[in-house]
MIBA-293231 format. One record per residue (C-alpha): residue in one letter; x, y, z. Coordinates in steps of 0.25 Angstrom, whole numbers, padded with zeros to 4 digits, always signed. Each point is the difference from the previous one (the first is absolute). Example, Ala and Ser with C-alpha at 12.3 -4.5 7.8 and 13.67 -1.06 7.14 Angstrom:
2
A+0049-0018+0031;S+0006+0014-0002;
REM end
This chain:
557
X+0097-0399-0910;X+0014-0003-0005;X+0012+0006+0008;X+0012+0003-0008;X+0010+0003+0011;X+0005-0006+0013;X-0005+0005+0014;X+0010+0000+0011;X-0002+0002+0015;X+0008+0000+0013;X-0007-0009+0010;X+0002-0003+0015;X+0006-0013+0005;X-0013-0003+0007;X-0008+0000-0013;X-0003-0013-0008;X-0001+0003-0015;X-0010-0008-0007;X+0000-0001-0015;X-0014+0005-0001;X+0000+0012+0010;X+0007+0013-0001;X+0008+0001+0013;X+0001+0012+0009;X+0011+0009-0002;X+0011+0001+0011;X-0003+0010+0011;X+0007+0013-0002;X+0000+0004+0015;X+0015-0001+0001;X+0012-0009-0002;X+0002-0014+0003;X+0007-0002+0013;X+0008-0011+0005;X+0012-0003+0009;X+0014-0003-0004;X-0001-0015-0005;X-0015+0000-0001;X-0007-0002-0013;X-0008+0011-0007;X-0010-0006-0010;X-0009+0005-0011;X-0006-0004-0013;X+0000+0005-0014;X-0013-0004-0007;X-0003+0001-0015;X-0011-0003-0009;X+0003-0004-0015;X-0008+0006-0011;X-0011-0007-0007;X+0004-0008-0012;X-0003-0013-0008;X+0015-0003-0003;X+0009-0002+0012;X+0012+0003-0009;X-0005+0015+0000;X+0004+0001+0015;X+0014+0003+0003;X+0007-0008+0011;X+0002+0010+0012;X+0012+0002+0009;X+0000+0006+0014;X+0012+0007+0005;X+0001+0005+0014;X+0011+0009+0006;X+0000+0002+0015;X+0013+0007+0001;X+0014-0003+0006;X+0000-0011+0011;X-0013-0006-0004;X-0004-0014-0004;X-0012-0002-0010;X-0007-0013-0003;X-0011-0001-0010;X-0011-0010-0002;X-0012-0002-0009;X-0013-0003+0007;X-0006-0012-0005;X-0014-0006+0000;X-0005-0013+0006;X-0014-0007-0002;X-0008+0000+0012;X-0012-0009+0001;X-0002+0001+0015;X+0002+0015+0004;X-0008-0001+0013;X-0009-0008+0008;X-0015+0003+0000;X-0004+0011+0009;X+0013+0008-0002;X+0001+0014+0006;X+0001+0013-0007;X+0015+0000+0000;X+0003-0008-0012;X+0004+0006-0013;X-0009-0010-0007;X-0006-0014+0003;X-0003-0005-0014;X+0009-0009-0008;X+0010+0007-0009;X+0014+0004-0003;X+0006+0006+0012;X+0014+0007+0001;X+0010-0006+0010;X+0013-0006-0005;X+0012+0009-0002;X+0008-0005-0012;X+0015+0005+0001;X+0004+0010-0011;X+0014+0003-0004;X+0005+0014-0002;X-0005+0005-0013;X-0008-0013-0003;X-0011+0002-0009;X-0015-0005+0002;X-0011-0003-0009;X-0013+0007+0003;X-0014-0006-0001;X-0010+0007-0009;X-0009+0010+0007;X+0003-0005+0014;X+0007+0006+0013;X+0013-0006+0004;X+0010+0004+0010;X+0015+0001+0004;X+0004-0001+0014;X+0012+0008+0005;X+0008-0002+0012;X+0010+0010+0005;X+0010-0002+0011;X+0011+0010+0006;X+0008-0008+0009;X+0010+0010+0005;X-0005+0010+0010;X+0011+0010-0005;X-0008+0000-0013;X-0013+0004+0008;X-0008+0013-0004;X-0010+0004-0010;X+0002-0005-0015;X-0008-0002-0012;X-0003-0013-0007;X+0000+0002-0015;X-0010-0009-0008;X+0001-0001-0015;X-0008-0010-0009;X+0005-0001-0015;X-0002-0009-0011;X+0011-0010-0003;X+0006+0009-0010;X+0001+0011+0009;X-0013+0009-0003;X-0004+0006+0014;X-0014-0002+0003;X-0001+0004+0015;X+0008+0007+0010;X-0003+0003+0014;X+0007+0003+0014;X-0003-0006+0013;X+0005+0007+0013;X+0008-0009+0010;X+0005+0004+0014;X+0009-0010+0007;X+0002+0002+0015;X+0014-0002+0005;X-0005-0009+0011;X+0000-0015-0001;X-0012-0008+0004;X+0002-0010+0012;X-0001-0015-0003;X-0014-0004+0002;X-0002-0004+0015;X-0011-0011-0002;X+0001-0014-0006;X-0004+0000-0015;X-0003-0014-0005;X-0005-0004-0014;X+0001-0015-0002;X+0010-0004-0011;X-0004-0013-0005;X+0012-0007-0005;X-0007-0012-0006;X-0007+0010-0009;X+0013+0004-0006;X+0005-0015-0002;X-0014-0003-0006;X-0001+0012-0010;X+0014-0001-0005;X+0001-0015+0000;X+0013-0001+0009;X+0005-0009+0011;X-0003+0006+0014;X+0013+0006+0005;X+0008-0003-0012;X+0008+0012-0005;X-0010+0005-0010;X-0010+0000+0012;X+0009+0008+0009;X+0001+0010-0011;X-0015+0001-0001;X-0001+0002+0015;X+0010+0011+0000;X-0007+0008-0011;X-0013-0001+0008;X+0007+0003+0014;X+0005+0013-0006;X-0014+0003-0005;X-0007-0004+0014;X+0011+0009+0007;X-0003+0012-0009;X-0015-0001+0003;X+0004+0002+0015;X+0000-0015+0004;X+0010-0003+0012;X-0004-0014+0004;X+0001-0013-0008;X-0008-0012+0001;X+0010-0011+0000;X-0003-0014-0005;X+0007-0009+0010;X-0010-0010-0005;X-0011+0002-0011;X-0009+0011+0007;X-0014-0007+0003;X-0007+0012-0007;X-0012+0000-0009;X+0000-0014-0003;X-0012-0009-0002;X-0001-0011+0011;X+0008-0012-0005;X+0006+0008-0011;X+0015+0004-0001;X+0008+0012-0006;X+0013-0001-0006;X+0010-0004+0011;X+0009+0012+0004;X+0007-0004+0012;X+0013+0008+0004;X+0004-0010+0012;X+0006-0013-0005;X-0007-0011+0009;X+0005-0014+0001;X-0006-0012+0008;X+0009-0012+0002;X-0002-0011+0010;X-0010+0008+0007;X+0009+0012+0002;X-0002+0014-0006;X+0011+0009-0006;X-0001+0013-0006;X+0008+0009-0010;X-0001+0015-0001;X+0009+0003-0012;X-0012+0006-0008;X-0006+0007+0012;X+0014+0007+0001;X+0000+0004-0014;X-0015+0005+0002;X+0004+0008+0012;X+0013+0006-0006;X-0009+0004-0012;X-0010+0006+0009;X+0010+0009+0007;X+0007+0004-0013;X-0014+0005-0005;X-0003+0007+0013;X-0010-0009+0007;X+0000+0000+0015;X-0009-0011+0004;X-0003-0014-0004;X-0014-0006+0002;X+0001-0015+0003;X-0011-0008-0008;X-0012-0004+0007;X+0002-0012+0009;X-0014-0006-0003;X-0010+0001-0012;X-0009+0012-0003;X-0014+0003+0006;X+0001-0008+0013;X+0013-0008+0001;X-0005-0013-0002;X+0012-0007-0007;X+0015+0002-0002;X+0007+0007-0011;X+0006-0007-0012;X+0014-0004+0004;X+0009-0008-0009;X+0012-0009+0005;X+0010-0009-0005;X-0002-0014+0006;X+0005-0014-0002;X-0011-0002-0010;X+0003+0013-0008;X-0005+0014+0001;X-0015+0000+0005;X-0010+0009+0007;X+0001-0003+0014;X-0010+0010+0005;X-0012+0007-0007;X-0015-0002+0000;X+0001-0014+0004;X+0006+0003+0013;X-0009+0006+0011;X+0005+0013+0007;X+0001-0007+0013;X+0008-0012-0005;X+0011-0004+0010;X+0010-0002-0012;X-0002+0015-0004;X+0003+0005+0014;X+0013-0009+0000;X+0004+0006-0013;X-0003+0014+0005;X+0007-0003+0013;X+0013-0003-0008;X-0001+0011-0011;X-0005+0012+0007;X+0011+0001+0010;X+0011-0002-0010;X-0007+0010-0010;X-0001+0011+0011;X+0014-0002+0005;X+0005+0000-0015;X-0007+0013-0003;X+0004+0006+0012;X+0014-0003-0001;X+0002+0001-0015;X-0010+0011-0003;X-0002+0009+0013;X-0003+0012-0009;X-0013-0006-0004;X-0012+0000+0008;X-0010-0012+0000;X-0015-0002+0001;X-0007-0013+0001;X-0014-0005-0005;X-0009-0011+0005;X-0012+0000-0010;X-0005+0011-0009;X-0014+0005+0002;X-0006-0009+0010;X-0015+0003+0001;X-0007+0002+0014;X-0004-0015+0000;X+0015-0004-0002;X+0005+0005+0014;X+0001-0014+0006;X+0007-0006-0012;X+0009+0012+0000;X+0003-0001+0015;X+0003-0014-0002;X+0010+0002-0011;X+0007+0011+0008;X+0001-0010+0011;X+0007-0009-0009;X+0011+0010-0002;X+0000+0003+0015;X+0013+0006+0005;X+0007-0001-0013;X-0004+0015-0003;X+0003+0006+0014;X+0005+0014-0003;X-0005+0000-0014;X-0011+0008-0005;X-0012-0008-0006;X-0008+0009-0010;X-0012-0005-0007;X-0011+0006-0009;X-0013-0002+0009;X-0011+0010+0004;X-0006-0007+0012;X+0006+0006+0013;X-0002-0012+0008;X+0012-0006-0007;X+0008+0011+0007;X-0007+0000+0013;X+0002-0016+0000;X+0015+0003-0001;X+0001-0008-0013;X+0006+0011-0009;X+0009+0011+0004;X-0003+0010-0011;X-0013-0001-0008;X-0001+0005-0014;X-0014+0005-0001;X-0008+0003-0012;X-0002+0015-0002;X-0015-0001+0001;X+0001-0007+0014;X+0011+0009+0007;X-0010+0006+0010;X+0000-0009+0012;X+0016-0002-0001;X+0002+0015-0001;X-0010+0003+0012;X+0007-0010+0009;X+0014+0007-0003;X+0006-0013-0006;X+0012-0001-0009;X-0005-0004-0014;X+0004-0001-0015;X-0011+0002-0010;X-0003-0007-0014;X-0010+0000-0011;X-0004-0009-0011;X-0011-0003-0009;X-0010+0000+0012;X+0003+0015+0003;X-0007+0005-0012;X-0009+0010+0006;X+0003+0013+0008;X+0015-0002+0002;X+0013+0001-0008;X+0004-0011-0009;X+0008-0002-0013;X-0010-0005-0010;X+0003+0004-0015;X-0014+0006-0001;X+0002+0009+0013;X+0006+0014-0001;X+0015+0001+0004;X-0003+0010+0011;X-0008-0012+0007;X+0012-0009-0001;X+0009+0011+0005;X-0008+0003+0012;X+0005-0012+0008;X+0013+0007+0003;X-0007+0012+0007;X-0010-0009+0007;X+0011-0009+0005;X+0007+0012+0007;X-0012+0005+0006;X-0005-0013+0006;X+0014-0003+0006;X+0000-0014-0007;X+0014-0006+0000;X-0001-0007-0013;X-0007-0003-0013;X-0002-0013-0007;X-0005-0004-0013;X-0001-0014-0006;X+0003+0002-0014;X+0012+0007-0006;X+0000-0010-0012;X-0010-0011+0002;X-0002-0005-0014;X-0009-0011+0003;X-0015-0003+0001;X-0007+0000+0013;X+0005-0011+0009;X+0012-0002-0010;X-0007-0011-0008;X+0007+0005-0013;X+0009+0012-0004;X-0006+0012-0008;X+0005+0010-0009;X-0002+0013+0007;X+0002+0008-0013;X-0013-0007-0005;X-0007-0003+0013;X+0003+0010+0012;X-0011-0006+0008;X+0006-0013+0004;X-0010-0008-0009;X-0012+0009+0003;X+0002-0002+0015;X+0004+0014+0005;X-0001+0014-0005;X+0011+0003-0010;X+0013+0003+0006;X-0003-0005+0014;X+0010-0012-0002;X+0012+0008-0005;X+0007+0013-0003;X+0010-0004-0010;X-0001-0008-0013;X+0010-0010-0005;X+0009+0007-0010;X+0005-0007-0013;X+0015+0002+0005;X-0003-0005+0014;X-0001+0013+0006;X-0013+0005+0006;X-0009+0009-0007;X-0005+0010+0011;X-0013+0007+0000;X-0008+0012+0004;X-0003-0006+0013;X+0014-0004+0003;X+0003+0015-0002;X-0012+0004+0009;X+0005-0009+0011;X+0014+0006-0001;X-0007+0014+0002;X-0007-0006+0012;X+0013-0004+0007;X+0006+0013-0003;X-0012+0007+0006;X+0002-0008+0012;X+0015+0004+0001;X-0003+0015-0002;X-0010-0001+0012;X+0011-0007+0008;X+0009+0013-0003;X-0011+0009+0004;X-0004-0008+0012;X+0014+0001+0005;X-0002+0015+0000;X-0015+0002+0005;X-0003-0014+0005;X-0008-0012-0007;X-0014+0005+0004;X+0002+0014-0005;X+0007-0005-0013;X-0012-0009-0003;X-0009+0011+0002;X+0008+0009-0009;X+0000-0011-0011;X-0015-0002+0001;X-0003+0015-0001;X-0004+0001+0014;X-0004-0014+0004;X+0008-0013+0000;X-0004-0009-0012;X-0006-0013+0005;X-0001-0013-0008;X-0014+0003-0004;X+0003+0014-0004;X+0002+0002-0015;X+0004+0014-0005;X-0002+0000-0015;X+0007+0008-0010;X+0013+0005-0004;X-0001+0013+0007;X-0001-0005+0014;X+0012-0009-0002;X+0008+0011-0006;X-0003+0010+0010;X+0002-0010+0012;X+0014-0003-0004;X+0004+0014-0003;X-0005+0004+0014;X+0007-0012+0007;X+0013+0003-0007;X-0001+0015+0003;X-0002-0002+0015;X+0010-0011+0000;X+0011+0009-0006;X-0002+0011+0011;X-0012+0007-0005;X-0010+0007+0010;X-0013-0006+0003;X-0012+0007-0006;X-0007+0011+0008;X-0013-0004+0006;
REM end
């Protein structure tokens, strides 16, 4: 059947608009509600008429008016080719598991910028609205108008918005998404820590902070992460190292610029890179130094973790580094890592590596991703970062812990794959609060490499890291042509997750954390293996949290 007219729908921010499926219309149960400074989001979906001639379709313009004191930003939701949507045996909480075109990237649009429709397929605009000033709080109406480029109006609608005068507190847990600075140098073919690289870094720090990140992986040396044994990633080393006549010297100029940039962009914590290689602490990280024979790699896969020369190097670097950071940048907290994701059989090697560091980290916090509690009881790690599907023993023992998820957490828990619904990604914020976890870590803000970094990949064409991971596991931003990150639907859902946590902090200050978590969960606090599907739950949950946080009376029993 040929359709002669456009179709338009208002759509919730938790929806994903596929080109071949009519999306669900925005719930009409009430206005969008946010605090001053918090972002309200929704989508405008449309389907172009059937035609054999694209020139029959007018270019469309979206205009959104949210009233005085508002800031409106518009994006067009793009599509990416997904070959690996999910591993075999996926649970029921995926949108789809087959290869295809999936909505994810958010392409920025200027005010009044026209877009071209695809014939007879669904597309979407993404709308963000922020009212910063609490003095501008209260109810308001967002006007939405879609017209042709020459001004013919095709669609008009209104979206209710209520802005609370209160401001959400800063998130009180660690939020860490690893920014891979080598990926920026590789993708844009720039010199690491040259001026263009610093510009790229700044753009991506802004995006990471906007997603709720407050902690920054800091490449004192090239982080020994996701690297094939014997392989190397592009050297990205902030600390200048010199070895002359058997004596080490260090320069912290780039580190100081990094710290100043982090503070300017709102970060509160620096993560030191791992002191030893991943998955067992067998070897030393790649460290480049100026020597009498020229610049060379003085440590790396060729140097065992327990080599005395590495202990001597750390013995000179770490105290100077800690003193420098403490004196020059006292406002920044630091955490340290030994080795990422050591398995249960790696406890002896991990413990030996920790002994190499010895008392150099006295008074510091050592935090590592591991899910075997013996590392904690052995005193090898101070704060474990536990996979979300392995939290049980740590929570039962009353341990302090952070949580993480990656490709392995593909069943029964929150994650951020492109093929999963946005509410599943958003769930992590409420779960963090309910569990009492003091941090969240994810390995891939912008990992644009294949598995083990054997080559770079184009995430626009290969969002599965060469077919290794479900699409989207390795990154939440795409490389933009202008050097700015192109954010994603998952970037927005993760920001919503942090805002949910902040709203629960506000409520918890009034009624206590335990009661707040039960309110948010509709009577039971949400565990990591508790997935609450559907837009309705998330809309109702935030409304009730906000109502009580702002002084409303508890419901009668």
